[in-house]
C-alpha positions in Angstrom: 102.1 128.5 97.3 105.2 127.2 99.1 108.3 129.2 99.0 111.1 126.9 97.7 114.7 127.6 98.1 116.6 126.6 94.9 120.2 126.1 94.0 121.8 127.2 90.7 120.3 124.2 88.9 116.7 124.7 89.9 116.6 121.7 92.2 114.3 122.0 95.2 116.3 122.0 98.4 113.8 123.0 101.1 110.5 124.7 101.9 108.8 125.9 105.1 105.3 124.7 106.0 103.3 123.9 109.2 102.9 120.2 108.2 103.9 117.8 105.5 102.6 118.6 102.0 99.2 117.2 101.1 99.7 117.7 97.4 102.4 118.3 94.8 105.2 116.2 93.3 108.2 115.6 95.6 111.5 113.8 95.3 113.2 111.7 97.9 115.3 113.9 100.2 113.1 117.0 99.7 113.0 118.8 103.0 110.1 120.7 104.6 111.1 122.9 107.6 108.4 123.4 110.3 107.5 127.1 110.0 105.6 127.0 113.3 107.8 124.9 115.6 106.5 124.0 119.0 107.7 121.8 121.8 107.3 118.1 121.0 106.7 118.7 117.2 109.2 117.9 114.4 111.8 120.4 113.4 111.4 119.3 109.8 110.2 116.5 107.6 112.1 114.7 104.9 110.6 113.0 101.8 111.7 109.3 101.9 109.7 108.1 98.9 109.1 110.3 95.8 105.5 110.9 94.7 102.5 113.1 95.0 102.8 114.1 97.8 105.4 111.5 98.6 106.1 109.7 101.9 107.4 112.0 104.7 109.2 111.3 108.0 110.0 113.7 110.9 113.7 114.6 111.3 113.6 115.5 115.0 111.5 117.2 117.5 111.8 120.2 119.8 111.9 119.1 123.4 110.2 120.4 126.4 110.5 119.0 129.9 107.7 118.3 132.2 108.8 117.0 135.6 106.3 114.9 137.6 106.7 114.0 141.2 104.6 111.2 142.8 101.7 111.7 140.4 99.3 109.0 139.5 98.1 110.2 136.1 99.7 112.8 133.8 98.3 113.7 130.4 101.2 113.7 127.9 100.9 115.0 124.4 104.5 115.8 123.4 108.0 116.4 124.7 109.9 114.8 127.6 108.2 113.7 130.8 110.6 113.1 133.7 109.0 111.0 136.4 110.5 111.2 139.9 109.3 110.3 143.4 108.1 107.0 144.8 105.4 104.5 143.8 103.9 103.6 140.5 102.7 106.1 138.0 100.5 106.2 134.9 101.3 108.5 131.9 98.1 109.0 129.8 98.9 109.6 126.1 96.2 111.9 124.7 94.5 111.3 121.4 96.8 112.8 118.8 95.3 115.7 116.8 95.5 116.0 113.0 98.6 118.1 113.4 100.2 115.5 115.6 99.9 112.8 113.0 103.2 113.7 111.5 105.1 112.0 114.3 105.2 113.9 117.5 107.1 112.2 120.2 106.7 111.7 124.0 109.8 110.5 125.8 109.2 109.1 129.3 112.2 109.2 131.6 111.6 107.2 134.8 113.8 108.1 137.7 111.1 107.2 140.3 111.3 104.1 142.5 108.3 102.5 140.8 107.2 101.5 137.3 105.6 104.0 134.9 102.8 102.7 132.7 101.8 104.3 129.5 98.0 104.4 129.1 96.1 105.4 126.0 93.3 108.0 126.5 89.9 107.2 125.2 90.0 107.2 121.4 93.7 106.4 121.2 95.7 103.2 121.2 99.3 102.2 122.1 100.9 99.8 119.6 103.9 97.8 120.8 104.9 96.3 124.0 105.9 96.8 126.7 103.9 99.8 127.8 105.8 100.0 131.1 108.9 101.9 131.8 111.1 100.4 134.5 113.0 102.5 137.1 116.0 104.3 135.7 115.1 103.7 132.1 113.3 105.6 129.4 110.9 104.9 126.5 109.7 106.9 123.5 106.3 106.9 121.9 105.5 108.4 118.5 102.0 109.5 117.3 100.7 108.4 113.9 96.9 108.6 113.2 95.1 107.9 116.5 97.8 105.5 117.6 101.0 105.8 119.7 103.8 103.5 118.8 106.5 102.4 121.2 109.8 103.1 119.4 
């Protein structure tokens, strides 16, 4: 059973879980803090549409930084990937796991001299164009289901 924090009027303010609730009645603006935070995963989720269990959206993510120099393929699952060096690069976005379906983010920062191309691993897909990240720019990709969405 979730541990709810309540104010003097008995209104739910927050709870801590490892993922968004799969059951129960929730109101818009109810908050679930991530009780097992990890790099690239949301800090918390907020209910944006009341219901059972409601519609939830991530409120941010914990960053980690992976620096890549002159690599051709890098598996990216979450966090920040900083690409340096020369030539073109591919960033392979892995198939999101069930836990990732709550909106983990990969931010690609390209400071290399070439273009970085986001490539979906087998079983995944990238929705939204372009999938390339030009020199001295960045792009964010969010996971929902087995898809990565350019945001």
